[in-house]
Every structure is written in C-alpha cells, then in structure tokens.
C-alpha positions in Angstrom: 13.1 109.1 134.0 16.8 109.7 134.0 19.6 107.9 135.8 20.4 111.0 137.9 20.1 109.8 141.5 23.1 109.1 143.7 23.0 105.5 144.7 22.6 106.4 148.4 19.5 108.5 147.8 16.4 107.0 149.4 13.4 106.1 147.1 10.0 105.1 148.5 7.6 103.4 146.1 4.0 103.5 147.3 0.7 101.9 146.4 2.2 99.3 144.1 1.6 95.6 144.1 4.9 94.1 145.4 6.0 90.8 144.1 9.2 90.2 146.0 10.5 87.0 144.2 10.5 84.8 147.3 7.4 82.9 146.4 5.3 84.8 149.0 1.9 86.2 147.8 2.1 89.7 146.3 1.1 92.5 148.7 0.1 96.1 148.1 2.5 98.1 150.3 5.3 100.6 150.3 9.0 99.7 149.7 12.0 101.8 150.4 15.5 101.4 149.0 18.8 103.1 148.3 21.6 100.9 147.0 19.9 98.1 148.8 16.4 97.3 149.9 15.8 99.1 153.2 12.3 98.4 154.4 8.7 97.6 153.4 5.3 98.6 154.7 5.0 101.1 157.6 8.8 100.9 158.2 9.3 102.1 154.6 6.9 105.0 155.1 8.6 106.0 158.3 11.8 106.6 156.5 10.4 109.6 154.6 9.9 111.4 158.0 13.5 110.7 158.8 14.9 111.9 155.5 13.4 115.0 153.9 15.1 114.4 150.6 13.4 111.0 150.1 11.9 110.6 146.7 8.4 109.2 146.6 6.9 107.4 143.6 3.2 106.5 143.3 3.0 103.1 141.8 -0.8 102.7 141.7 -1.7 100.2 139.0 1.9 98.9 138.8 3.6 95.8 139.8 6.8 96.4 141.8 9.2 93.4 141.4 12.9 92.4 141.2 14.7 93.1 138.0 14.6 90.2 135.5 17.7 88.0 135.2 18.2 86.6 131.7 20.2 83.4 132.4 21.2 82.7 128.8 22.1 85.7 126.7 24.7 86.4 123.9 25.5 90.1 124.1 28.6 89.9 121.8 26.8 88.3 118.8 24.8 91.3 117.4 21.9 89.3 116.1 23.4 87.2 113.3 21.3 85.4 110.7 23.7 82.5 110.5 26.8 81.1 112.1 28.6 82.0 108.9 27.9 85.6 109.6 28.9 85.3 113.2 32.2 83.4 112.6 33.5 85.3 109.6 32.0 88.8 109.6 32.8 90.2 113.1 35.7 92.4 114.2 36.7 92.5 117.9 36.8 96.3 118.4 33.6 97.0 116.5 31.9 94.1 118.3 32.7 95.6 121.6 31.3 99.0 120.6 28.2 97.5 119.2 27.7 95.3 122.3 27.8 98.5 124.5 24.9 99.8 122.4 22.9 96.6 122.4 23.3 96.0 126.2 21.3 99.2 126.9 18.3 97.7 125.1 18.5 94.7 127.4 18.6 96.9 130.5 15.7 99.0 129.3 13.6 95.9 128.9 13.8 95.4 132.7 16.7 92.9 132.7 19.1 94.1 135.4 21.4 91.0 135.2 22.4 88.6 132.4 24.5 85.4 132.2 26.5 85.4 128.9 27.8 81.9 128.7 30.2 82.4 125.7 31.6 85.3 123.7 33.3 86.1 120.5 36.8 87.2 121.2 36.7 88.6 124.8 34.0 91.1 124.1 31.6 90.1 126.9 34.4 90.1 129.5 35.5 93.6 128.5 31.9 94.8 128.4 31.2 93.4 131.9 34.2 95.3 133.2 33.2 98.5 131.4 29.7 98.3 133.0 31.1 97.7 136.5 33.5 100.6 136.0 30.7 103.0 135.0 32.0 103.4 131.4 28.6 102.4 129.9 25.2 101.6 131.2 24.2 98.0 131.3 22.9 95.1 133.4 25.1 93.1 135.8 26.9 90.5 133.8 28.4 87.0 134.6 30.4 85.7 131.7 32.0 82.7 130.1 34.9 82.9 127.6 35.0 80.8 124.4 32.9 77.7 124.7 35.0 74.5 124.7 34.2 72.3 121.8 35.6 69.0 120.5 36.5 68.8 116.8 33.3 66.9 116.2 31.6 70.2 116.3 28.5 71.8 117.8 25.5 73.7 116.4 27.8 75.3 113.8 28.4 71.9 112.1 31.0 71.9 109.4 32.1 75.5 110.2 33.8 74.2 113.3 37.5 73.7 112.6 39.5 70.6 113.6 41.6 72.8 115.9 42.0 76.4 117.1 39.4 79.1 117.7 36.6 80.6 115.7 33.6 82.7 116.6 32.7 82.0 120.2 34.4 78.6 120.5 37.8 76.9 121.1 38.4 73.4 119.9 40.0 71.2 122.6 41.3 67.9 121.1 43.0 66.2 124.2 42.6 66.1 127.9 45.7 68.3 128.3 44.1 70.9 126.0 40.9 70.9 128.0 42.9 71.6 131.2 45.1 74.2 129.6 42.2 76.1 128.0 40.2 76.2 131.3 43.3 77.5 133.1 43.9 80.2 130.5 40.3 81.3 130.7 40.6 81.6 134.5 43.6 83.9 133.9 41.5 86.0 131.6 38.9 86.5 134.3 35.9 84.4 133.2 33.1 83.9 135.7 32.1 80.5 134.2 33.4 77.7 132.0 31.1 76.6 129.2 31.3 73.2 127.6 29.4 72.4 124.3 28.5 68.9 125.2 26.4 68.2 122.1 26.5 69.1 118.5 25.2 68.3 115.0 26.7 66.1 112.3 25.8 65.4 108.7 23.2 62.6 108.1 22.4 62.6 111.8 19.8 60.0 112.8 19.3 60.9 116.4 16.7 63.3 117.8 18.2 66.6 119.1 22.0 66.6 118.9 24.6 64.0 119.5 26.9 63.9 122.6 30.5 64.8 121.5 32.2 64.7 125.0 32.4 61.5 127.0 31.9 61.5 130.8 35.6 61.2 131.6 36.3 64.4 129.6 33.3 66.2 131.3 34.7 65.2 134.7 38.1 66.5 133.9 36.6 69.8 132.8 34.4 70.1 135.9 37.2 69.1 138.3 39.6 71.6 136.6 37.1 74.4 136.8 36.2 73.7 140.4 39.9 73.6 141.4 40.1 77.1 140.2 36.9 78.2 141.9 34.9 78.5 138.7 31.5 77.0 138.1 30.9 75.1 134.9 27.9 75.0 132.5 27.0 72.6 129.7 25.1 73.0 126.4 23.1 69.7 126.4 20.4 69.0 123.8 20.0 65.3 124.2 19.4 62.8 127.0 22.8 61.3 127.5 24.6 64.6 127.6 22.2 66.0 130.2 22.7 62.8 132.3 26.5 62.8 132.1 26.8 66.6 132.8 24.7 66.1 135.9 26.8 63.1 137.0 30.1 64.9 136.2 29.2 67.7 138.7 28.2 70.5 136.4 26.8 73.6 138.1 24.2 74.4 135.5 22.8 72.9 132.3 21.5 74.8 129.3 18.6 73.3 127.4 18.4 69.8 128.9 15.9 68.9 126.1 14.9 65.4 125.1 15.6 64.0 128.6 14.8 60.3 129.1 14.2 58.7 132.5 17.8 58.1 133.2 18.7 61.7 132.4 15.8 63.0 134.6 17.0 60.8 137.5 20.5 62.2 137.2 19.3 65.8 137.2 17.0 65.2 140.1 19.7 63.5 142.1 22.2 66.4 141.5 19.5 69.1 141.8 21.5 70.9 139.0 19.7 74.1 137.8 18.4 73.9 134.3 18.0 76.7 131.8 15.7 75.3 129.2 16.0 78.4 126.9 13.0 77.6 124.8 12.4 81.2 123.7 14.3 80.8 120.5 12.2 77.8 119.5 9.0 79.4 120.7 9.5 82.6 118.7 10.5 80.7 115.6 7.6 78.2 115.9 5.0 80.9 116.5 6.3 83.7 114.2 8.6 81.9 111.7 6.2 82.2 108.8 6.3 86.0 109.2 10.1 86.1 109.0 10.5 83.5 106.3 11.8 80.6 108.4 11.5 77.1 107.0 8.3 75.1 107.8 10.6 72.2 108.8 12.2 74.2 111.5 8.9 75.6 112.8 7.5 72.1 113.2 10.8 70.8 114.7 11.0 73.5 117.3 7.3 73.3 118.2 7.7 69.6 118.8 10.9 70.1 120.9 9.0 72.4 123.2 6.0 70.0 123.5 8.1 66.9 124.1 10.7 68.4 126.4 8.3 70.4 128.4 6.9 67.3 130.1 10.2 66.1 131.5 11.2 69.7 132.5 8.0 70.0 134.5 8.7 66.7 136.2 12.2 68.0 137.1 10.7 71.2 138.5 8.2 69.2 140.6 11.1 67.1 142.0 12.8 70.2 143.2 15.2 71.0 140.3 15.6 74.8 139.9 14.5 76.1 136.5 16.0 79.4 135.3 14.8 81.7 132.6 17.1 82.2 129.6 16.2 83.5 126.2 19.2 83.1 123.8 18.9 86.8 123.0 21.5 87.9 120.5 20.3 86.1 117.3 18.1 87.4 114.5 15.3 85.3 116.0 15.8 86.8 119.4 16.9 90.4 119.1 18.0 92.3 122.2 15.3 94.0 124.2 12.5 92.1 122.5 11.9 88.7 124.0 13.4 88.6 127.5 9.9 87.9 128.9 9.0 85.1 126.5 10.5 82.3 128.5 8.1 83.1 131.3 5.2 82.6 128.9 6.7 79.2 127.8 6.9 78.2 131.5 3.3 79.1 132.0 1.7 77.8 128.8 3.9 74.8 128.0 5.3 73.7 131.4 2.1 74.5 133.4 3.7 76.8 136.0 1.6 79.6 137.5 2.6 83.1 136.6 4.1 83.6 140.1 6.1 80.4 139.8 7.5 81.6 136.5 8.4 85.0 137.9 10.3 83.3 140.7 12.2 81.4 138.0 13.1 84.6 136.3 14.2 86.4 139.4 15.3 84.5 142.5 16.2 81.2 140.7 17.9 82.9 137.8 20.1 84.8 140.2 21.9 81.4 140.7 23.5 82.0 137.2 25.1 85.2 138.6 26.3 83.3 141.7 24.7 86.3 143.6 21.8 84.5 145.2 22.5 86.0 148.6 22.3 89.5 147.3 20.2 89.5 144.2 16.9 88.3 142.8 14.4 89.2 145.6 13.1 92.4 147.3 14.2 91.4 150.8 15.9 93.8 153.2 19.6 94.0 152.5 19.4 92.7 148.9 20.7 94.9 146.0 18.0 97.3 144.9 17.4 96.0 141.4 13.8 96.9 141.0 11.4 97.4 138.1 7.9 98.9 137.9 5.6 97.3 135.4 2.2 98.4 134.3 -0.6 96.0 135.2 -0.7 92.9 137.4 2.2 90.8 136.2 1.5 88.1 138.7 -1.6 87.2 136.7 -0.2 87.8 133.1 3.5 87.5 132.5 3.1 88.7 128.9 2.6 92.2 130.3 6.4 92.4 130.6 6.6 92.3 126.8 4.1 95.0 126.0 5.5 98.3 124.6 5.8 100.9 127.3 4.9 98.5 130.1 8.3 98.8 131.8 7.7 102.1 133.6 10.9 102.3 135.6 14.1 100.4 136.1 16.4 100.7 139.1 19.8 99.0 139.2 21.5 99.2 142.6 19.0 102.0 143.5 20.0 104.1 140.5 17.1 104.9 138.1 17.9 104.1 134.5 17.0 106.5 131.7 14.1 105.0 129.7 13.0 108.1 127.9 16.0 109.4 125.9 16.0 107.5 122.6 19.1 105.4 121.9 21.1 106.4 118.8 19.7 105.0 115.6 21.9 102.5 114.0 22.9 102.5 110.4 24.5 99.8 108.3 27.9 98.5 109.4 30.2 97.9 106.4 31.3 94.3 106.0 29.3 93.3 109.1 26.3 91.5 107.6 26.5 88.7 105.0 25.1 89.8 101.6 23.4 86.8 99.9 23.3 86.7 96.1 19.6 85.7 96.3 17.1 83.9 98.5 16.7 81.0 96.0 18.6 79.8 93.0 17.8 81.6 89.7 16.8 78.6 87.7 15.0 79.1 84.4 11.9 77.8 86.1 12.1 80.1 89.1 12.6 83.2 87.0 9.7 82.3 84.8 11.6 82.0 81.6 10.0 78.7 80.7 7.2 76.8 82.2 8.0 73.3 83.5 7.6 70.6 81.0 4.2 68.8 81.1 
C-alpha cells in the first residue's frame, strides 16, 4: 500500500478489532479518520454516505490500534558493535544520510513516533526537521542533543574524554558548563535535555553503574532546562541515581534498574515516568549465544531483568507510568527488528496483561513526545497514527514482531508504503571497525603446539 493519499482524504476501516489505547476493552467496530480520528461505530459508517470518495478497508482478522511509540531509540547510531566504532568511525554527513534510510525501517515496523534521547553530532535534530518538512519519510521524532556527561564517564568507560565532545556526549566539568551547554542545546532546537547520571569505572564493585552526578548538579540541570521550557531525562542504572533524579525534578527516567526502597519511594512520590528499556538485555540474554555474545553478559543481563522487574512492577502498581523503549540502534537491537520486544518483557517479566503493555507502548509512551493530548490513542480529534496488525494483539503482543504482521501503517492519516523494497545497503568504507581477529593468535589457539601436560 503506497503513501499516495492526501492527508484530508477520509478512510474508513471496518470489521477490525479496535484497541484504542485508552485502556478500554477492545471492540469490533468501524473507525473513520483523515488527518485526525473522526468517528467510530455507526457515526464512522455514516461518513461514507456523506463523502463518495471515502476509502473503505476491510480489517477482518486484524487489530486496529494506535501507532507504536518507541520511547528510547538511537536513530543516528547505525547499529555499532562497540562504542569505539560509534565514537571514532562516524562522519556527520554520511550519518545523516544513513539515518534517513534507517528511520524508514522503524516506520514500517509500525512505530509512528520515536524519542531519540541523544545523538551523534546533530544528526537526529536535522532528521527530525527533514521528516517534518516532508523531505524523507519517517516517524514523528522528539530529540535530545549530546548527552551531558561528567568526566567520570558513562557506559563508554575510558573512551570518555576529560573534556569536550565525542560521539553522542558532551563532558561538563563545572556547574557553569552545565548551564552553558543546556542553553546552547536550547538554541540548537532540542526537544529534551539528557543527563547521563550513571556510568562505569574500572574495578567497579557496585551492582549496575555508579552515580557520577550529585543531586545539586542534577537540580541545576533540571532547573536550567525547565527555565528554558525544556523537559529533562536521566540515564539511571542504579538506585541512588534514580532516587536523586526523581527528587531533582526530572521529567522522565531511562532504565531505573536496581531500585531500592528509597529510590522506589522517590519515584512514586514524583510519579516520574520510567522507560525501563530492557529490550537490549532481553535480546542479548535470549539470543546472545547465536550472535557470539559473552556468557557473562548474557547471565548479567538476564539477572538485571529479573531483579529490576519486581521493583518496576511495584512502581507501576503505585501509579508510576511505564513507557516502552527499546534502545534500537545498536548491533543487538537493529532498526525495525525489536520495537515490539519491550511489550513482551512487560508481559512476561513484569506481569502486565497484553492490554496493559499496549497502553504503555501507545498512550503512556506519547508522554515522551510531549504530545499526550494529540497522540497515542484512537480518540476523536487525535492524530490519525493508526496501524493494522494481523491477529489479536490484545492477547499476544509478539504478533507485532512477526514478519508481515504489520499490514498497514498510517501516520497523520497518510498511508505509508510497506511494499516497495528499501534500497539494499552495501558496505560503507571506513564505517565499520575491522578487527584483526576474534581471539589472539597464540600458538595454542592456532594449534601449533598442544598445551604442556
């Protein structure tokens, strides 16, 4: 189906099972939309009598639902295998061109909106504007700029410099630098400010990551962002960072793993939305052996899901919004492949029902876009971001990941072309890191001599 409709043309979808994202039980009825949702039920059918050019779609056997919102995506990264590759083997112009290709895979997977918390260079910001201007197809985007780090580092460890910028990050060493960087990002047109509150250090003895920002610095960052009308999000993968980000007034927290009782209490008190983003861990834990990931990481990530899931469920039961994010953009989470997997984590590991998980991936995740009043549900007047999925997704969320299950995608009432193949990519010179070998070529490993008895 091609993206060939004008956005004011009326489409009526009949006989489908409508899951509207509000939490209401699904119903089998008609729905009509142009740019926005117009009507449901008999009122939708009546529109076809008033407009002879109305297009009618028979959705028998399909679920009709809001487009997915991926609340944690990295569209500028292009699936690196390591931070070394991401930091030292990317060029800005080529990254933008490649991102415009990759973002179409995301849209075709039924994801009509994404939150991209940080970007290499300004690629995500430029892609967002290109999509909004009709230059290239893609989902709606809300974007951060470079993530703010301290010189202690983050998940990139020793690759993080003591000052300056590299990859997707900017090191801020003083309170003045924090304020200056946030103001400069506001000038460049970011939608969010991202703080990397935790990181990894050599010989680390703590579970998860260590907190590398203190609460005074977090409050300075939050206050500066809010003074400029910008929301702020934190990468928090330990208890104290989640606690302090919630207390400092952050608008959203990514991960929030390893929460203790104090962190849970702070999150519940603030009702700050959490984006657990356990898809990366789930894919690696389940399929790591097939892609030659280390057994240590597979075990570590499986344990992180199990241990963190209990506290995340307690937060959910206490009224804390949970959003669905996937960390798509790494070699473990390629674009277009795993945008449904977080829903499975929510069902299997957190104990949510399929319908509850779907609300998290639609209505709740629209919070990341700051478009909750116009996005995320199939209510009259909302933007017509609609997908048609084969099967009853309200009983099995994994249907969203089956090849060919996404039968149609509408963004703002315009149908997206799902049938024309995307161009096949070849190798990009100097883009990927070329390892000398997978293991050292010792005499023993090459079989020159057997080990001494």
